N, C-alpha and C positions, 0 to 999 in steps of 0.2 A: 098756597104754600107757609112752613114753619121756622120760623127762626128765632135764633138764641142768643142775650146778651150774656157776657161772661166779666165780669165786673169784680172788684175791690168788694168784700162783704162790705161792713158797717153793723156798727150797735143794732142799730133796725134788725141786721136781718137776723139776730139770733133766735129770734123764738122760732123762725119759720125751720131753720139750720139744724135745730137741739128736736123739734116736731120730727125731722125729718129721720136725723141718727137715733128715734127713739122708736122707729117703728121699721125701722131696718131688722133684718133677720137674724143680723150676725152682732147687733147692739142692742136688741131688744130687752131690756131687766135690767139695762149695765147706765142706760141714762133715765132722768125722773124731767116729763115735760109737766110744767106746772104753770098757770100763769096767776102772778107775775112767776118769770123764771127765777130762780134761785142765783144768788147775785154771785155764787160760783162762777158761771158762765162767762159773766159779765168780766167776772176778774181775770180767768185765761184768756178772752178775747182782748183786753187789755196786756196783757206781755204777749201774746201775739206780734199786734201790731206794735210795739216799741220792739220786738228784735226785729232784727234786719234779714234775720239768719231765716225765718216765717214768712209766707205769704197766706192771704186767707181770700180764698175768691166765693162768688156763688155766682149760679146761671139763672137766667130768668127767663121765661117764658113770651109767648107774642103777648100773654095779659097782662105780663111786668109782675108775675109772679114767682119765688123762688121755687125752682124745680132741680135745683140738685147744688152740690158746694166742695170746695177740694182745697186740700191746704197744700203748701210744697213747703218745705224744710231743704233747705241746702244743705249742703253737706262738704266739709272740704275733705279731699283724700289723696292719700298719697299712692295711688296707682293711676296708670294713664296718664305720668309727666306730671304728677298732681293737681291734673283738674278736678273739678266738684263735680255733687252725685246728689240727683236731689231724691227724695223721699217724698210720694205723694199719697194722701190720703183723699176719698172720696165719698158723697155718698147721692145718691139720686133717685 
């Protein structure tokens, strides 16, 4: 059987996340995966983590490998009685 664990991302996960995004057909050429990872990705992670309207998650397979990531941005909204909305971006 296959199982997956979803958890909040950590700075340690950034190389795996950026590698997935850099290999994605849509984002190929927009992102640069290098070892060491450029500091701009760590700066972005710090901004995301400091912002209560943003959350970054990873999905791990049975072997503990990061196989997906998604970011949720919570957006205040006036429609539907002032309820919020969420914008989700993912990579698998």
